[in-house]
C-alpha positions as CSV (number, residue, x, y, z in Angstrom):
1,M,0.0,0.0,0.0
2,S,1.3,3.4,-0.9
3,S,2.8,5.3,2.1
4,D,1.7,8.7,0.7
5,A,-1.7,9.5,2.0
6,N,-2.3,12.0,-0.8
7,E,-2.2,9.2,-3.3
8,L,-4.9,7.1,-1.6
9,P,-8.3,7.2,-3.2
10,R,-10.9,9.2,-1.3
11,D,-13.8,6.9,-2.3
12,V,-14.5,4.4,0.5
13,D,-15.3,1.5,-1.9
14,A,-12.1,2.1,-3.9
15,L,-10.1,2.3,-0.7
16,R,-11.6,-1.0,0.5
17,A,-10.8,-2.6,-2.8
18,L,-7.2,-1.4,-2.6
19,I,-6.8,-2.8,0.9
20,L,-8.2,-6.2,-0.1
21,T,-5.9,-6.3,-3.1
22,E,-2.9,-5.4,-1.0
23,R,-3.8,-8.0,1.6
24,A,-4.3,-10.7,-1.1
25,S,-0.9,-9.9,-2.5
26,R,0.7,-10.2,0.9
27,D,-1.1,-13.5,1.7
28,T,0.2,-14.9,-1.6
29,A,3.7,-13.8,-0.7
30,L,3.5,-15.3,2.8
31,A,2.2,-18.6,1.4
32,A,5.1,-18.7,-1.1
33,K,7.6,-18.0,1.7
34,Q,6.0,-20.7,3.9
35,I,6.3,-23.3,1.0
36,E,9.9,-22.3,0.5
37,I,10.7,-22.7,4.2
38,E,9.0,-26.1,4.3
39,H,11.0,-27.3,1.2
40,L,14.3,-26.1,2.7
41,K,13.6,-27.8,6.0
42,M,12.7,-31.1,4.3
43,V,15.9,-31.0,2.2
44,L,17.9,-30.1,5.3
45,A,16.4,-33.0,7.2
46,K,17.3,-35.4,4.3
47,L,20.8,-34.2,4.2
48,R,21.2,-34.6,8.0
49,R,19.8,-38.1,7.9
50,H,22.2,-39.1,5.1
51,R,25.1,-37.2,6.7
52,Y,27.5,-40.1,6.6
53,G,26.5,-41.3,3.2
54,R,28.5,-38.7,1.3
55,S,31.6,-36.6,1.8
56,S,31.3,-34.9,5.2
57,E,33.0,-31.7,4.2
58,K,30.8,-31.2,1.1
59,L,27.7,-32.1,3.0
60,D,28.5,-29.7,5.9
61,A,28.8,-26.9,3.4
62,E,25.4,-27.7,1.9
63,I,23.8,-27.9,5.3
64,D,25.3,-24.5,6.3
65,Q,24.0,-22.9,3.2
66,L,20.5,-24.4,3.7
67,E,20.4,-23.4,7.3
68,L,21.2,-19.8,6.2
69,G,18.5,-20.0,3.6
70,V,16.0,-21.2,6.2
71,D,17.0,-18.5,8.6
72,D,16.7,-15.8,6.0
73,A,13.3,-17.1,4.9
74,E,12.0,-17.3,8.4
75,I,13.2,-13.8,9.2
76,G,11.4,-12.5,6.1
77,L,8.3,-14.4,7.0
78,V,8.2,-13.0,10.5
79,A,8.8,-9.5,9.2
80,A,6.0,-9.8,6.6
81,E,3.6,-11.2,9.2
82,A,4.4,-8.4,11.6
83,K,4.0,-5.8,8.9
84,L,0.6,-7.2,8.0
85,A,-0.5,-7.2,11.6
86,G,0.7,-3.6,12.1
87,A,3.6,-4.5,14.4
88,T,7.4,-4.3,14.2
89,P,9.6,-7.5,14.2
90,E,11.0,-6.4,17.5
91,G,7.5,-6.7,19.0
92,D,6.3,-9.5,21.2
93,A,8.7,-12.2,20.4
94,Q,7.4,-15.8,20.5
95,P,9.4,-18.0,22.8
96,A,11.7,-20.5,21.1
97,P,10.3,-24.0,21.0
98,Q,11.9,-26.3,23.5
99,R,13.6,-29.4,22.3
100,A,12.1,-32.6,23.4
101,S,14.4,-34.4,25.9
102,K,15.9,-37.6,24.7
103,P,14.6,-40.8,26.3
104,P,17.0,-42.4,28.7
105,R,19.3,-44.9,27.1
106,R,18.7,-48.5,27.9
107,P,21.7,-50.3,29.3
108,A,23.4,-52.8,26.9
109,V,22.7,-56.4,27.5
110,R,25.9,-58.5,27.3
111,K,25.3,-61.6,25.3
112,P,27.2,-64.9,26.0
113,L,30.0,-65.7,23.6
114,P,29.1,-68.3,21.0
115,D,29.6,-72.0,22.1
116,H,31.0,-73.1,18.7
117,L,34.2,-71.0,19.1
118,P,37.3,-72.9,20.3
119,R,38.3,-72.1,23.9
120,E,41.9,-71.6,25.2
121,I,41.8,-72.3,28.9
122,I,44.3,-70.3,31.0
123,V,44.3,-71.0,34.7
124,L,45.5,-68.2,36.9
125,E,46.7,-69.6,40.2
126,P,47.1,-67.3,43.2
127,E,50.4,-66.8,45.0
128,P,51.6,-69.6,47.3
129,C,50.2,-69.7,50.8
130,R,52.4,-68.2,53.5
131,C,52.2,-71.4,55.6
132,G,54.4,-73.1,53.0
133,D,52.2,-76.3,52.8
134,P,51.0,-76.7,49.2
135,A,48.3,-79.2,50.4
136,C,46.7,-76.8,52.9
137,R,44.2,-75.2,50.4
138,T,40.8,-76.5,49.6
139,K,39.1,-75.3,46.4
140,I,35.8,-73.6,47.1
141,R,34.7,-72.6,43.6
142,E,36.1,-70.8,40.6
143,E,35.2,-67.7,38.7
144,V,35.4,-67.8,34.9
145,T,36.0,-64.7,32.7
146,E,35.6,-65.2,28.9
147,V,37.3,-62.7,26.6
148,L,36.7,-62.7,22.8
149,E,40.1,-62.6,21.0
150,R,41.3,-62.9,17.5
151,Q,44.5,-63.9,15.8
152,P,45.5,-62.1,12.6
153,S,44.7,-63.9,9.4
154,Q,47.6,-65.9,8.1
155,L,48.7,-66.6,4.6
156,F,50.3,-69.9,4.0
157,V,51.8,-71.9,1.1
158,K,50.5,-75.2,-0.1
159,R,53.5,-77.1,-1.5
160,Y,52.5,-79.9,-3.9
161,V,55.3,-82.4,-4.2
162,R,55.0,-84.8,-7.1
163,P,57.7,-87.5,-7.0
164,I,58.7,-89.1,-10.3
165,Y,59.1,-92.9,-10.3
166,A,60.7,-95.2,-12.8
167,C,59.9,-98.9,-12.9
168,R,63.1,-101.1,-12.8
169,I,61.3,-103.8,-14.7
170,T,59.3,-102.1,-17.4
171,G,61.2,-98.8,-17.5
172,A,58.0,-96.8,-17.3
173,V,58.2,-93.4,-15.7
174,V,55.1,-92.2,-13.7
175,Q,54.1,-89.1,-11.9
176,A,50.9,-87.8,-10.3
177,P,49.2,-85.1,-12.4
178,A,49.6,-81.5,-11.4
179,P,46.9,-80.0,-9.1
180,D,43.9,-78.3,-10.7
181,L,44.0,-74.6,-9.9
182,P,41.6,-71.8,-10.7
183,I,44.1,-69.9,-12.8
184,L,46.3,-71.7,-15.3
185,R,49.9,-71.3,-14.4
186,G,48.8,-69.1,-11.5
187,R,50.0,-69.4,-7.9
188,V,46.8,-68.6,-6.1
189,G,44.4,-71.0,-4.4
190,P,40.6,-70.8,-4.3
191,G,40.6,-69.7,-0.7
192,L,42.7,-66.6,-1.4
193,I,40.6,-65.7,-4.4
194,S,37.5,-66.0,-2.4
195,Y,39.0,-63.9,0.4
196,I,39.8,-61.0,-2.0
197,A,36.4,-61.1,-3.6
198,I,34.5,-61.0,-0.2
199,A,36.8,-58.3,1.1
200,K,36.2,-56.1,-2.0
201,Y,32.6,-56.8,-2.9
202,C,31.1,-57.6,0.5
203,D,33.3,-55.7,3.0
204,G,34.2,-52.7,0.8
205,L,38.0,-53.0,0.9
206,P,39.6,-51.6,-2.3
207,L,42.2,-53.7,-3.9
208,Y,45.0,-51.2,-3.3
209,R,44.1,-51.3,0.4
210,L,44.2,-55.2,0.3
211,S,47.6,-54.9,-1.3
212,K,48.9,-52.9,1.7
213,I,47.4,-55.4,4.1
214,F,49.2,-58.3,2.4
215,E,52.4,-56.2,2.3
216,R,52.2,-56.0,6.1
217,E,52.2,-59.8,6.2
218,G,55.3,-59.9,4.1
219,V,53.7,-60.8,0.7
220,E,53.6,-58.5,-2.3
221,I,50.5,-58.8,-4.4
222,E,50.0,-56.1,-6.9
223,R,46.6,-54.6,-7.4
224,M,46.5,-55.4,-11.2
225,V,47.3,-59.0,-10.3
226,M,44.2,-59.1,-8.1
227,V,42.1,-57.5,-10.8
228,D,43.1,-60.3,-13.1
229,W,42.1,-62.8,-10.5
230,M,38.7,-61.3,-10.1
231,G,38.3,-61.5,-13.9
232,H,39.0,-65.3,-13.7
233,L,36.6,-65.6,-10.8
234,A,33.8,-64.0,-12.8
235,W,34.4,-66.4,-15.6
236,W,34.2,-69.4,-13.4
237,I,31.0,-68.4,-11.7
238,E,29.2,-67.2,-14.9
239,P,27.3,-70.5,-15.4
240,I,26.0,-70.5,-11.8
241,V,25.0,-66.8,-12.2
242,E,22.9,-67.6,-15.2
243,M,21.2,-70.5,-13.4
244,I,20.4,-68.1,-10.5
245,A,18.9,-65.8,-13.2
246,A,16.6,-68.5,-14.5
247,H,15.6,-69.4,-11.0
248,V,14.7,-65.8,-10.2
249,F,12.7,-65.0,-13.4
250,A,10.7,-68.2,-13.1
251,A,9.2,-67.0,-9.8
252,P,5.6,-65.6,-9.8
253,A,6.6,-62.4,-8.0
254,I,10.0,-60.7,-7.7
255,H,11.4,-57.5,-6.3
256,A,13.4,-55.0,-8.4
257,D,15.5,-51.9,-7.7
258,D,18.6,-50.1,-8.9
259,T,21.4,-47.9,-7.5
260,P,24.0,-45.7,-9.2
261,I,27.7,-46.4,-9.4
262,K,30.5,-44.3,-10.6
263,V,32.4,-45.7,-13.6
264,L,35.7,-44.4,-15.0
265,A,35.2,-42.8,-18.4
266,P,38.5,-42.9,-20.4
267,G,39.3,-39.8,-22.3
268,R,36.9,-37.6,-20.3
269,G,39.0,-37.1,-17.3
270,S,36.1,-37.8,-15.0
271,T,33.6,-40.5,-14.2
272,A,30.3,-41.5,-15.7
273,T,27.3,-42.9,-13.8
274,G,26.5,-46.5,-14.4
275,R,23.7,-48.6,-12.8
276,F,23.4,-51.8,-10.8
277,W,20.0,-53.5,-11.1
278,N,18.9,-56.3,-8.8
279,Y,16.1,-58.7,-9.0
280,V,15.2,-60.6,-5.8
281,V,13.0,-63.6,-5.1
282,D,12.2,-64.2,-1.4
283,Q,9.2,-66.4,-0.6
284,R,10.0,-67.0,3.0
285,P,7.3,-64.5,4.3
286,W,4.6,-66.7,2.8
287,C,6.3,-70.2,3.2
288,G,6.9,-70.6,-0.6
289,D,9.0,-73.5,-1.9
290,R,11.3,-71.4,-4.0
291,A,14.7,-70.6,-2.4
292,P,15.7,-67.0,-1.9
293,A,18.1,-65.5,-4.5
294,A,19.3,-62.2,-5.7
295,L,20.4,-61.4,-9.3
296,F,22.5,-58.4,-10.2
297,R,22.9,-56.8,-13.6
298,Y,25.1,-53.8,-14.7
299,S,24.3,-51.2,-17.3
300,P,26.2,-48.0,-18.3
301,D,23.0,-45.9,-18.0
302,R,19.5,-45.9,-16.6
303,K,17.5,-46.1,-19.8
304,G,14.1,-47.9,-19.6
305,A,15.4,-50.4,-22.2
306,R,17.7,-51.9,-19.5
307,P,15.0,-53.4,-17.2
308,Q,12.9,-54.3,-20.2
309,E,15.8,-56.3,-21.6
310,H,16.5,-58.0,-18.2
311,L,12.8,-58.8,-17.7
312,A,12.1,-59.9,-21.3
313,G,11.2,-63.4,-20.3
314,F,9.5,-62.7,-17.0
315,T,5.8,-63.0,-16.4
316,G,4.2,-62.2,-13.0
317,F,4.1,-59.5,-10.3
318,L,7.0,-57.0,-10.1
319,H,7.5,-55.1,-6.8
320,A,9.3,-51.8,-7.8
321,D,9.4,-48.1,-7.3
322,A,7.8,-45.5,-9.5
323,Y,10.7,-45.4,-12.0
324,A,9.2,-44.5,-15.4
325,G,11.4,-47.1,-17.2
326,Y,9.2,-49.9,-15.9
327,T,6.0,-48.4,-17.5
328,E,6.4,-50.2,-20.8
329,L,6.5,-53.6,-19.0
330,F,3.1,-52.9,-17.4
331,A,1.3,-52.0,-20.6
332,P,-1.4,-54.5,-21.7
333,R,-0.5,-56.6,-24.7
334,N,-2.9,-56.7,-27.7
335,G,-5.7,-55.4,-25.6
336,G,-5.3,-58.2,-23.1
337,V,-3.7,-58.5,-19.6
338,A,-0.3,-57.1,-19.0
339,R,2.6,-59.6,-18.9
340,V,4.1,-57.9,-15.8
341,I,1.8,-56.5,-13.1
342,F,3.1,-53.5,-11.1
343,V,3.1,-53.7,-7.2
344,A,4.0,-50.4,-5.7
345,C,6.1,-50.0,-2.6
346,M,4.3,-48.7,0.6
347,A,7.7,-48.0,2.1
348,H,8.3,-45.4,-0.6
349,A,5.0,-43.8,0.0
350,R,5.6,-43.7,3.8
351,R,9.1,-42.3,3.3
352,N,7.7,-39.1,1.7
353,F,5.5,-38.5,4.7
354,F,8.4,-39.3,7.0
355,D,10.6,-36.7,5.3
356,V,7.9,-34.0,5.7
357,H,7.3,-34.9,9.4
358,E,11.0,-34.9,10.2
359,A,11.3,-31.4,8.6
360,T,8.1,-29.7,9.7
361,K,6.5,-31.9,12.4
362,S,3.3,-31.7,10.4
363,P,0.3,-33.3,12.2
364,V,-1.1,-34.4,8.9
365,A,2.1,-36.2,8.1
366,A,2.1,-37.8,11.5
367,E,-1.5,-39.0,11.0
368,A,-0.5,-40.5,7.6
369,L,2.4,-42.3,9.3
370,R,0.1,-43.6,12.0
371,R,-2.4,-45.0,9.5
372,I,0.3,-46.6,7.4
373,G,1.8,-48.1,10.6
374,Q,-1.5,-49.9,11.2
375,L,-1.1,-51.6,7.8
376,Y,2.4,-52.7,8.8
377,E,1.2,-54.1,12.1
378,I,-1.1,-56.4,10.2
379,E,1.9,-57.5,8.1
380,A,4.0,-58.3,11.1
381,E,1.3,-60.6,12.5
382,I,0.8,-62.6,9.2
383,N,4.5,-62.8,8.3
384,G,5.5,-66.4,7.7
385,K,2.0,-67.7,7.3
386,P,0.6,-69.4,4.1
387,P,-0.8,-67.3,1.3
388,D,-4.4,-68.1,1.9
389,I,-4.2,-67.0,5.6
390,R,-2.4,-63.8,4.6
391,L,-5.0,-63.0,1.9
392,A,-7.9,-63.6,4.3
393,E,-6.4,-61.4,7.0
394,R,-5.6,-58.6,4.5
395,Q,-9.1,-58.7,3.1
396,A,-10.7,-58.5,6.5
397,R,-8.4,-56.0,8.1
398,A,-6.2,-54.1,5.7
399,V,-8.7,-53.4,2.9
400,P,-11.0,-51.3,5.2
401,L,-8.0,-49.4,6.5
402,L,-6.8,-48.7,3.0
403,A,-10.3,-47.4,2.0
404,E,-10.3,-45.0,5.0
405,L,-6.7,-43.9,4.2
406,K,-7.6,-43.1,0.6
407,C,-10.7,-41.1,1.6
408,W,-8.7,-39.2,4.2
409,L,-5.9,-38.4,1.7
410,E,-8.3,-37.1,-0.8
411,T,-9.9,-34.8,1.8
412,E,-6.5,-33.5,3.0
413,R,-5.3,-32.9,-0.6
414,Q,-8.1,-30.4,-1.2
415,R,-7.0,-28.3,1.8
416,L,-3.4,-28.0,0.8
417,S,-1.5,-26.0,-1.7
418,A,-0.3,-28.2,-4.6
419,K,3.2,-26.9,-4.3
420,T,3.8,-28.1,-0.7
421,A,5.9,-31.2,0.0
422,L,3.0,-32.7,1.9
423,A,0.6,-32.3,-1.0
424,K,3.2,-34.0,-3.3
425,A,3.5,-36.9,-0.8
426,I,-0.3,-37.3,-0.9
427,K,-0.3,-37.0,-4.7
428,Y,2.3,-39.7,-4.9
429,C,0.0,-42.1,-3.1
430,L,-3.2,-41.3,-4.9
431,A,-1.6,-41.5,-8.3
432,R,-0.4,-45.1,-7.6
433,W,-3.2,-46.2,-5.4
434,D,-4.3,-49.3,-7.2
435,A,-0.6,-50.5,-7.3
436,L,-0.1,-49.7,-3.6
437,A,-3.2,-51.6,-2.6
438,R,-2.5,-54.6,-5.0
439,Y,-0.8,-56.6,-2.3
440,T,-4.1,-57.2,-0.6
441,S,-5.3,-59.2,-3.6
442,D,-2.7,-62.0,-3.4
443,G,-1.2,-63.6,-0.3
444,R,2.1,-64.1,-2.1
445,L,2.7,-60.4,-2.5
446,A,4.5,-58.1,-0.1
447,I,3.5,-54.6,1.1
448,D,6.8,-53.1,0.1
449,N,9.9,-53.5,-1.9
450,N,12.3,-53.8,1.0
451,P,13.9,-57.2,0.0
452,A,15.4,-55.5,-3.1
453,E,16.5,-52.5,-1.1
454,R,18.2,-54.8,1.5
455,A,20.0,-56.6,-1.2
456,L,21.4,-53.3,-2.6
457,R,22.6,-52.3,0.8
458,T,26.0,-54.0,0.4
459,I,26.7,-52.0,-2.8
460,A,25.5,-48.8,-1.2
461,V,28.1,-49.3,1.6
462,T,31.0,-50.8,-0.4
463,R,31.0,-48.2,-3.2
464,K,32.2,-45.6,-0.6
465,G,35.4,-47.6,-0.4
466,Y,36.4,-48.1,-4.0
467,L,34.7,-44.8,-5.2
468,F,34.3,-46.0,-8.9
469,L,34.5,-48.9,-11.2
470,G,37.4,-49.1,-13.7
471,S,35.2,-50.0,-16.7
472,D,31.9,-51.3,-17.9
473,E,33.4,-54.8,-18.0
474,G,34.4,-54.3,-14.3
475,G,30.7,-53.5,-13.6
476,R,29.5,-56.7,-15.2
477,R,32.1,-58.6,-13.3
478,A,31.1,-57.0,-10.0
479,A,27.4,-57.8,-10.7
480,A,28.2,-61.5,-11.2
481,I,30.2,-61.6,-7.9
482,H,27.4,-59.7,-6.0
483,T,24.9,-62.2,-7.3
484,I,26.8,-65.1,-5.8
485,V,27.6,-63.3,-2.5
486,E,24.1,-62.0,-1.9
487,S,22.4,-65.3,-2.8
488,A,24.7,-67.1,-0.5
489,K,23.8,-64.7,2.4
490,L,20.1,-65.0,1.7
491,N,20.5,-68.8,2.1
492,G,22.3,-68.5,5.4
493,L,25.8,-69.5,4.0
494,N,29.2,-68.2,4.8
495,P,29.9,-66.5,1.4
496,H,33.7,-67.0,1.8
497,A,33.4,-70.7,2.4
498,Y,30.8,-71.2,-0.3
499,L,32.7,-69.2,-2.9
500,A,36.0,-71.0,-2.2
501,D,34.5,-74.4,-2.4
502,I,32.7,-73.9,-5.7
503,I,35.8,-72.4,-7.3
504,D,37.8,-75.4,-6.2
505,R,35.2,-77.9,-7.4
506,M,34.8,-76.2,-10.8
507,A,38.6,-75.9,-11.3
508,S,38.9,-79.6,-10.5
509,G,36.6,-80.6,-13.3
510,W,33.1,-80.6,-11.7
511,P,30.7,-81.9,-14.4
512,R,28.6,-79.2,-16.0
513,S,25.6,-81.5,-15.8
514,R,25.9,-81.3,-12.0
515,L,26.2,-77.5,-11.6
516,A,22.7,-77.4,-10.0
517,E,24.3,-79.1,-7.0
518,L,26.5,-76.1,-6.4
519,L,23.7,-73.5,-6.3
520,P,23.5,-71.6,-3.0
521,W,20.3,-73.4,-1.9
522,T,21.6,-76.9,-2.8
523,W,25.3,-76.6,-1.8
524,A,24.8,-77.4,1.8
525,A,22.8,-80.6,0.9
526,T,25.6,-81.6,-1.5
527,K,28.2,-81.2,1.2
528,A,26.0,-83.2,3.7
529,A,25.5,-86.0,1.2
530,E,29.3,-86.2,0.5
531,A,30.0,-86.3,4.3
532,A,27.4,-89.1,4.7
533,A,28.8,-91.1,1.8
534,A,32.3,-90.7,3.3
535,A,31.1,-91.9,6.7
536,A,29.3,-94.9,5.1
537,T,32.5,-96.0,3.3
538,A,34.7,-95.7,6.4
539,G,35.7,-98.7,8.4
540,P,35.4,-99.3,12.1
541,T,38.5,-97.2,12.8
542,G,37.5,-94.4,10.5
543,I,39.7,-95.6,7.6
544,Q,38.0,-96.1,4.3
545,D,37.1,-99.7,3.6
546,A,39.4,-101.0,0.8
547,S,36.9,-103.5,-0.5
548,K,34.2,-100.8,-0.9
549,D,36.7,-98.5,-2.6
550,A,37.7,-101.2,-5.0
551,A,34.1,-101.9,-5.8
């Protein structure tokens, strides 16, 4: 409004219209500032939550800049509100909100050390008695203190000695064949190859760091030598990886997700962004008979053609996020039913409300979280039950809650500005409502896509260590090794022991027709059968029966 009174209209109606116009303009400005503050707070909350997921110096700078932006925006908002109310910013100041006190920390419960670990018993005797008689003492009881200890890993050399014999009668010269090793003319065993693969792709240790560790143990292994070993490893396990792929894509419902990875781009002086895709089958929540497995694929980009290529032979339900590259898969074919049916992730929908609540403490976001939490409480109760029971419980309990949630979201959306983060979170849910509620139509489906996200967690952690892949071929090699490692973990195996054993067997001429016996969900049974057969052919003293061996 003009500050010069002479310029104000003298007509009452015109003056009233001018005031209303000025007030509407200020209301619009205030609403825009409020939306900007809400957005900045939400982004700031995200950055704080992911503080240790990126470079701390860079992140701290971003946080500082955002905090300055929030402060400036809030100061401007207070000034505008005070001006609209006819007061100065230095007027009645609102008391600063008090931080909620943290709940008291529960004391840690000390668990007993595992029984399967070997024990080294050390008896600590007290000093001799002053009386000088060693037989004067009577033992009352004893106190035991167990301490978990570890010896450094130790490299050792297997020395294969092959004597050469000559027969004095026939003149024939005989010698045992050379041992079968994973790398022709190489001097590395399957145990060391497995150790390096697990250290790099499971524990996130870069090869140059492993080279320094070996150097401390007195052994020099160059990084490029280990790179070559990993290439041989990927070649050996390729048939098993393809069998895992067939196992995953034959399932009626799978989980899919992707994550970025930096890849060295020769000639550009920088890195490009590649992509790891994973496809997971996990039927344990509904007692399915298909073993869990995780398949990883690598691509140099995130084009929609990549998942379409990977899922070309798949038919069934796909749990995934809202990535537009999946859209072509969900399209009906020739006017019929779609070959792949989209099942949206409730965890993604919940995450949007969580971000808003963390940033603004919105009661609407809190109510949305409460309602979604009721759906997850039902899932916790029916987890591990057969599909028919899960379906009946969802139809009776979850479907009414979903109907109420949808109605509530539609009502709240009409009350909010479309530009706010909360309105966008509501829009995300309503735009995918059928896919979000689809899990209630089949007991084999899951409420979210968490199995795929859990399988990607190893990559998300380990990529911080080696920063980038050396090439696209290195990405494909890493995807193959991640497939073996994650599938072994899903089946409760020690990935190092499993990987070392299958490399040894395949290098020793394991028949291709029996590769199915080396899959992560059959390997333990194969080992048990071999142990039982060895025990059955052993004599009374544990030595193999010569007559059975000859037969």
